[in-house]
Structures are given as C-alpha cells and as structure tokens.
C-alpha positions in Angstrom: 120.3 111.0 158.2 117.5 108.4 158.7 118.1 104.7 158.1 115.6 104.5 155.3 117.6 107.2 153.4 120.8 105.4 154.2 119.4 102.1 153.0 118.7 103.6 149.5 122.3 105.1 149.3 124.3 102.0 150.3 124.3 100.3 146.9 125.3 103.5 145.0 127.9 104.1 147.7 129.4 100.7 147.2 129.5 101.4 143.4 131.1 104.8 144.0 128.2 106.6 142.4 127.3 109.0 145.1 128.1 112.7 145.1 130.6 113.8 147.8 128.0 115.4 150.0 125.8 112.3 150.2 128.8 110.1 150.5 130.0 112.1 153.6 126.5 112.1 155.1 126.2 108.3 154.7 129.7 107.7 156.1 128.7 109.8 159.2 125.5 107.9 159.6 127.3 104.5 159.3 129.8 105.4 162.0 126.8 105.8 164.5 124.4 103.2 163.2 125.3 99.5 163.7 122.4 98.3 161.6 123.3 100.3 158.5 127.0 99.5 159.0 126.2 95.8 159.0 124.1 96.3 155.8 127.0 98.1 154.1 129.3 95.2 155.0 126.9 92.6 153.7 126.6 94.6 150.5 130.3 94.7 150.1 130.5 91.0 150.7 127.9 90.4 148.0 129.8 92.6 145.6 132.9 90.6 146.2 131.1 87.3 145.7 129.6 88.5 142.4 133.0 89.8 141.2 134.6 86.4 141.8 131.8 84.5 140.0 132.5 82.9 136.6 131.1 84.6 133.5 129.1 82.3 131.4 127.8 83.0 127.9 124.2 82.2 127.1 123.8 79.0 125.1 123.7 79.1 121.3 120.2 80.0 120.1 119.0 81.3 123.5 118.1 84.7 122.1 116.1 83.1 119.2 114.2 80.9 121.6 113.3 83.8 123.9 112.2 85.9 120.9 110.1 83.0 119.6 108.3 82.9 122.9 107.4 86.5 122.4 105.7 85.8 119.1 102.8 88.0 117.9 100.3 85.1 118.3 100.9 85.1 122.1 100.6 88.8 122.2 97.3 88.6 120.2 95.8 86.3 122.9 96.5 88.9 125.6 95.3 91.8 123.5 92.0 89.9 122.7 91.4 89.5 126.4 91.9 93.2 126.9 89.4 94.0 124.1 86.8 91.6 125.5 87.3 93.1 129.0 86.7 96.6 127.5 83.6 95.5 125.7 82.3 93.9 128.9 82.8 97.1 130.8 81.2 99.2 128.1 78.2 96.8 128.0 77.8 97.1 131.8 77.9 100.9 131.6 75.3 100.9 128.9 73.0 98.6 130.9 73.3 100.8 134.0 72.3 103.8 131.9 69.4 102.0 130.2 68.2 100.8 133.6 68.3 104.4 135.0 66.4 105.7 132.0 63.7 103.0 132.2 63.3 103.3 136.0 63.0 107.0 135.7 60.3 106.8 133.1 58.5 104.2 135.2 58.6 106.7 138.2 57.2 109.4 136.0 54.5 107.2 134.5 53.6 105.8 137.9 53.1 109.2 139.4 49.6 110.7 139.6 48.9 112.9 136.5 49.0 116.1 138.5 52.2 115.1 140.2 53.9 114.0 136.9 54.9 117.5 136.1 56.3 117.9 139.6 58.4 114.8 139.2 59.7 116.0 135.8 60.5 119.4 137.2 62.4 117.9 140.2 64.5 115.8 137.8 65.4 118.9 135.7 68.8 120.5 136.0 67.2 123.9 135.7 66.9 124.0 139.5 70.7 124.3 139.8 72.5 127.6 139.4 75.3 127.4 136.9 77.3 129.6 139.2 76.4 130.7 142.7 75.6 134.4 143.0 78.5 136.4 144.3 81.1 133.9 143.1 83.6 134.8 140.4 81.7 132.7 137.9 78.5 134.4 138.9 80.0 137.8 138.4 81.4 136.8 135.0 78.0 135.5 133.9 76.3 138.7 135.1 78.7 140.8 133.1 78.2 138.8 129.9 74.4 138.9 130.3 74.6 142.7 130.5 76.7 142.8 127.4 74.3 140.6 125.5 71.3 142.7 126.5 72.7 145.9 124.7 
C-alpha cells in the first residue's frame, strides 16, 4: 500500500468504518511506515481531544440570524451579476460574428471583379467532402445515393 492511499484510510480507520480487508492492509502498512504510523497516532490524539471537549449549544436565535443573512435579496444580487455576465458574453460573441461577416464582405468587395467569384468559391463549404471516400460514412452516403436514384 502506498502512503497516499494509507493517508485517505486513516480517518475511516480511526472511526472503525473500514472493511476488514482495507483495515488489515492499512495495519500492515502502518507497521512498516513510520510516517503513516505517526499520522495515525496524531489522528487518534485529535479524536481524543475532540471527544473530551465540552458540547455547547448555539445561542438563541442563531438559526434565525443565519437564515436572515441568506435572504432572497442577497441571492438576487448575485443572480443579477450572473445574468449581466451572460449578457456581456453573448454581446461579445455577436460582435465577433458581426466583425467576421463585415470583414469577409470587405474582402470580397475589395477583390478584383474577376477574382470576386474565386474568393466566394474559396469561402464556400462545397469544397469539403461530407465524408471521405472509402470511409464508413462515404460508403453509407454512396449506398443512399444509389437508392435515391432508382
């Protein structure tokens, strides 16, 4: 067993929550590893200190004050910020798209008249195959085209 795994099992071991197989593996590791054995001892000391501590009840009205601090008005402020942040993101995306469309149209208009059709053709998605020939998608498309021709 590695120390990282043993570290995760020490607290459940102290609380007697481990299955027997993991408990035995941890005990075997602790016999050989000074660092983990020391960590187990410190965990047991902490458990003993906490078990000896006095139990105090929360002051009267504590629950009411906590719940009042979680009022809907405070939640509304944080939700308004989230809405504004979302609107800012959407505005930025729309501006980028608009800039792309405008710059593309300027490129096309700025091209020489005989080259404008070449620019438009190069921007078209028709130059891409929907599925490469010989691929599974290409075979499927070829089969469906044959069916549609009949």
